[in-house]
N, C-alpha and C positions, 0 to 999 in steps of 0.2 A: 434563318439568317446565317447559321453556322455553315450550311452548304455553300452559300455565296462566298463566305470567307475562304472555304477550302478550294473552291474553283479559282478564286482570285489568287490564292497562294500558288496553286499549280501553274497558273498562267505566268506568274512572276518568276517561278523557278525555271520554267521552260524558256522564258525570255532571257533570264540570266545565262542559261546555257548557250543560247544563240549569241548573246553579247560577248561572252567569254571566248567563244569560237572565233568571232571576228576580231576581238581585241588581242588574241594570242598571236596575231601576225605582227604586232607592234610591241607587246610586253611579254615577259616570261610569267610563269605560273605564280611565283612568289610575289611579284609586283601586283598582279591581279587580286590575289588574296589580300594583300595590304590595302589596296584601294577599296575593296569590298568591306573590309573590316572597319576602315575609317568611316565610311558611310553608315555602317551599322551602329557604330559607337555614337555618332552624332544623333542619329534617330533615337537610340535608346536613352541617351542623356536628356534629350528634349522630352521624351515620354516620362522619365523619372521626375524631372523638375515640374512638368505640367500636372502630374498627379501627386506631387509631394511625397514620393516614395524614397525611403532610405536605401542606399545602394551598398552599404556595408554588409558583410556576411560573417557568420560564425564558423564557416567552413571554407576558408580561402584555399586550402590545399586541394579540396575536391573540385573547386572551380578552376584552379590552375591546371589540374590534370585534365578536366573536361575541355578546357580551352586548347591545351596542347594537342590533344587527340583531334579536336575539331579542326584546328589549323592544318595539321598534317593531312587529315582527310581531304580538306579543300585543296591543298597544294597538289595532292595526287590526282584528285578529280579534274582540276583545271589543266594539269599536264595531259591527262587522257583526252580531255576535250580538244586540246590543241593538236594532238598527234593522231587521233582516230576520227573516223566519221562520227558526226554528232550523235546519231541514234545509238551507235555502239557504245560510246563513252557514257551516255545517259543510262543505258541498260546495265552496264557494269556497275555504275554507282548505285542504281536502284536495287541491286542485289543485296543491299544492306538488310532488308527484311529477311532474306534467306539466311544471311549470316547470323542475325539475332536468333533465329530458330536453331541454327547449328550450335550456338553458344548455350542456349537453354537446354537442349538435349545433351550436349557434352557436359554441361555442369551437373545435370542430373546423374549422368554416368560416373563422373569423377567423385561425386558425393556418396557413391555407393548405393544409390537408391535404384537398384536394378528392377525391382518390381514396378516402380513408377515409370521407368524407362520403357518397359515392355508395353505399357499402356499408351506410350507416345508413338506407336507404330505408324498411325496416319500422318503424324508430323514428319517422321523420318522419311516416309514415302514422298511426301510433298517436297521436302528438301532435295531429295534425289531427283525428283521430276524437275524442280527448279534449276538445278545444276545442269541436268540434261538439256533443258530448253535453252539455256545460255550457250552451251556447247554447240547446239544446232544453229543458234543464231550467229555465233561468232565464226564458225568454220568457213562459211562462204564470204564473210566480209573482212576478216583480218588477213592481211598479207604477211609473209615471212618477216619483212622489215618492220612490221608493227607489233611484233610479239612482245617486246619490252613494254611498249605503251599499253598493250592489252593486259599484261600482268600488273602494271601500275594502276590501271583502271579497276581491275579486280580487287586490288589492295585498297583502293579508295572506298569501295563498298564495304569491305571488311572493317576498315577503320571507322567509317561512318556508323557501323553497327555498334562499335565500342562506345562512340560518342552518345548514341541513343540510349545505350544501357546505362551510361554514366548520368544522363539526364534523368532517367527513371530512378536511379539510386538517390539523386538529390531530391527528387519528389518524395521518396519514402522517408527521407530525413526531415521532411516538412520545410524544405527550403522554398521560399515563395518564388513565383514565376519570374 
């Protein structure tokens, strides 16, 4: 059943990207993020009430930071969706997994664990290959006048990675889903 949920989730995210692309002709990225947020809050509140789950937290600062990072990531992603070809904007945002790997390897190096970092050679090569693939993908599709939007799209993936890391940190603090 989990595979069905994952497929459904992927289909909804792809559909959201298409809807944002079409809606961006009439609304700016901030408005689209606002409307997406309102819909999400309504659904979450209905789920919380339906399951009688308490919505208060012991870590409001952590959630505030995660929300701020998430909103900024969405605004940059929706801007990229509006200004770039759909496939290009989606690819730049989905680089978040590569950025997570960069943060993990970088964190290992910053903490001075050079011996552990040398064992992460395959991860480093994978990250380099990922960036190389994105460069190959972008070079034929991004025009000179789309360079700013491309950088914003790249930033959306980087900031999404920060949001994912924050979600993982909340999980390690035993914060419920």
